[in-house]
C-alpha positions as CSV (number, residue, x, y, z in Angstrom):
1,M,-33.0,-1.5,-14.8
2,G,-30.0,-3.8,-14.9
3,Q,-27.3,-2.2,-12.7
4,E,-25.9,-5.5,-11.3
5,M,-22.3,-6.4,-11.9
6,A,-20.4,-9.4,-13.0
7,D,-17.5,-10.8,-11.1
8,P,-14.8,-8.1,-11.4
9,D,-12.2,-10.7,-12.3
10,E,-14.0,-11.4,-15.5
11,V,-12.8,-8.1,-17.0
12,R,-9.0,-8.0,-17.7
13,Q,-7.2,-4.7,-18.3
14,E,-3.8,-3.5,-19.6
15,F,-2.7,0.0,-20.0
16,D,0.1,2.3,-21.0
17,R,0.4,6.0,-20.5
18,F,-2.3,7.1,-23.0
19,S,-4.3,4.0,-23.7
20,L,-6.4,1.3,-21.9
21,R,-7.2,-2.1,-23.2
22,S,-10.0,-4.2,-21.6
23,S,-11.2,-7.6,-22.5
24,L,-13.9,-10.0,-21.4
25,F,-15.8,-13.1,-22.6
26,A,-19.5,-12.5,-23.1
27,P,-21.8,-15.6,-22.9
28,A,-23.5,-14.7,-26.2
29,S,-23.1,-14.7,-29.9
30,A,-21.2,-11.7,-31.4
31,E,-24.6,-10.5,-32.7
32,Q,-26.1,-10.6,-29.2
33,A,-23.0,-9.0,-27.6
34,F,-22.9,-6.2,-30.2
35,A,-26.7,-5.6,-29.7
36,V,-26.4,-5.3,-25.9
37,F,-23.4,-3.0,-26.2
38,T,-25.0,-0.6,-28.8
39,E,-28.8,-0.9,-28.1
40,S,-29.0,-1.2,-24.3
41,L,-26.6,1.4,-23.0
42,T,-29.2,2.7,-20.5
43,D,-29.4,-0.8,-19.0
44,W,-25.7,-1.2,-18.3
45,W,-24.0,2.2,-18.2
46,V,-23.2,3.5,-14.7
47,R,-25.8,6.2,-14.2
48,E,-23.5,8.1,-11.9
49,Y,-21.2,8.6,-15.0
50,T,-23.9,10.7,-16.8
51,W,-24.5,14.4,-16.7
52,S,-28.1,13.8,-15.8
53,G,-27.3,11.6,-12.9
54,P,-29.1,8.5,-11.7
55,E,-32.4,10.1,-11.0
56,A,-32.9,12.2,-14.1
57,L,-31.3,10.0,-16.8
58,A,-34.0,9.1,-19.4
59,E,-31.9,7.4,-22.1
60,L,-28.4,6.7,-23.4
61,G,-28.0,5.7,-27.0
62,I,-26.0,5.3,-30.2
63,E,-27.2,6.3,-33.6
64,P,-26.4,3.1,-35.6
65,R,-24.3,4.4,-38.4
66,A,-21.0,6.0,-39.2
67,G,-21.4,9.7,-38.3
68,G,-24.1,8.9,-35.8
69,M,-23.9,10.3,-32.3
70,L,-23.6,8.8,-28.9
71,Y,-26.0,10.7,-26.7
72,E,-27.7,11.1,-23.4
73,I,-31.2,12.3,-22.9
74,G,-31.9,13.8,-19.5
75,P,-34.5,15.9,-17.7
76,Y,-37.1,17.6,-19.8
77,G,-35.8,15.9,-23.0
78,F,-32.4,17.7,-22.8
79,R,-30.0,15.9,-25.1
80,S,-26.2,16.0,-24.8
81,D,-24.1,14.4,-27.5
82,W,-20.9,13.0,-26.1
83,G,-19.3,11.0,-29.0
84,R,-19.5,10.3,-32.7
85,V,-19.5,6.9,-34.4
86,L,-16.5,6.6,-36.7
87,T,-16.9,2.9,-37.7
88,W,-20.2,1.0,-37.5
89,D,-19.6,-2.6,-38.6
90,P,-22.0,-4.9,-36.8
91,P,-21.5,-7.4,-35.3
92,R,-17.7,-7.1,-35.5
93,R,-16.5,-3.6,-34.7
94,L,-17.5,-0.2,-33.3
95,V,-15.3,2.9,-33.1
96,F,-16.3,6.2,-31.6
97,T,-14.9,9.4,-30.3
98,W,-15.0,10.1,-26.5
99,Q,-15.9,13.8,-26.4
100,I,-15.9,14.1,-22.7
101,G,-13.0,16.0,-21.1
102,P,-11.2,15.1,-17.9
103,D,-13.3,17.8,-16.2
104,R,-16.5,16.1,-17.5
105,V,-17.1,19.0,-19.9
106,P,-18.1,18.2,-23.5
107,V,-15.3,18.4,-26.0
108,P,-16.9,19.7,-29.2
109,D,-13.7,19.3,-31.3
110,P,-13.3,15.6,-32.2
111,A,-9.6,16.2,-32.9
112,R,-9.2,16.9,-29.1
113,A,-11.2,13.7,-28.1
114,S,-9.9,10.3,-27.3
115,E,-11.2,7.3,-29.2
116,V,-12.8,4.0,-28.2
117,E,-12.7,0.8,-30.4
118,V,-14.8,-2.2,-29.5
119,L,-14.2,-5.6,-31.2
120,F,-16.5,-8.5,-30.9
121,V,-14.6,-11.7,-31.7
122,P,-16.6,-15.0,-31.9
123,E,-15.1,-17.8,-29.8
124,G,-18.0,-20.2,-30.4
125,P,-21.8,-20.0,-31.0
126,D,-22.5,-18.6,-27.6
127,R,-19.2,-17.0,-26.5
128,T,-17.7,-13.8,-27.7
129,R,-14.4,-12.1,-26.8
130,V,-15.1,-8.4,-26.4
131,E,-12.1,-6.1,-26.6
132,V,-12.3,-2.5,-25.7
133,E,-9.5,-0.1,-26.4
134,H,-9.8,3.5,-25.2
135,R,-6.8,5.3,-26.8
136,D,-5.4,8.7,-27.6
137,F,-5.8,10.1,-24.1
138,D,-3.0,12.5,-24.9
139,R,-5.6,14.5,-27.0
140,H,-7.1,15.5,-23.7
141,G,-4.1,17.7,-22.8
142,E,-2.3,18.0,-19.5
143,A,-4.7,15.9,-17.5
144,A,-4.4,12.9,-19.9
145,E,-2.6,10.5,-17.7
146,G,-4.8,11.1,-14.7
147,Y,-7.9,10.8,-16.9
148,R,-6.7,7.5,-18.3
149,K,-6.2,6.3,-14.7
150,A,-9.7,7.4,-13.7
151,L,-11.2,5.7,-16.7
152,T,-9.4,2.5,-16.0
153,A,-11.6,2.1,-13.0
154,G,-14.6,3.6,-14.9
155,W,-14.3,1.1,-17.8
156,H,-13.9,-1.8,-15.4
157,D,-17.2,-0.9,-13.7
158,L,-18.9,-0.3,-17.0
159,L,-17.8,-3.6,-18.5
160,C,-18.7,-5.6,-15.4
161,R,-22.2,-4.2,-15.7
162,Y,-22.3,-4.8,-19.5
163,L,-21.3,-8.4,-18.9
164,A,-24.0,-8.9,-16.3
165,T,-26.5,-7.4,-18.7
166,V,-25.4,-9.8,-21.5
167,A,-25.6,-12.8,-19.1
168,R,-29.1,-11.8,-18.0
169,R,-30.3,-11.3,-21.6
170,T,-29.0,-14.7,-22.7
171,T,-30.3,-16.9,-19.9
């Protein structure tokens, strides 16, 4: 499945102590960009960033509604929920909790989870600015700053793979 990467310079990032903002231009309509982000996680998510690992991962998904879960299905059908959809507004906006701790342990309490907001801003019929803000790292406790630093590189890899997947789907 699509694990190739776009040019790393195509993803721009800014950060402060407890938040990270990434942006890129997807060669697709907002509808297509939103669909790839939400319906094709398994195709672009870095498999090494999953609990199942690259060999055992079966599926990554998002239940398409406010209150829906972000989940991973691994070996033998084992399911692990790792986030909750707070806002589902296709094709413009998605907000979800990031319920994975700095130690990669699930964070069941959403009040102790960081939050990710993804905006899909049309820049023309076949071009969409995608803005990803991962914020509220301070909710992860003492390791918050280090976690934000680690996820700065992590989101860069993820979004390069996302962009390559969008480009492959629209050509």
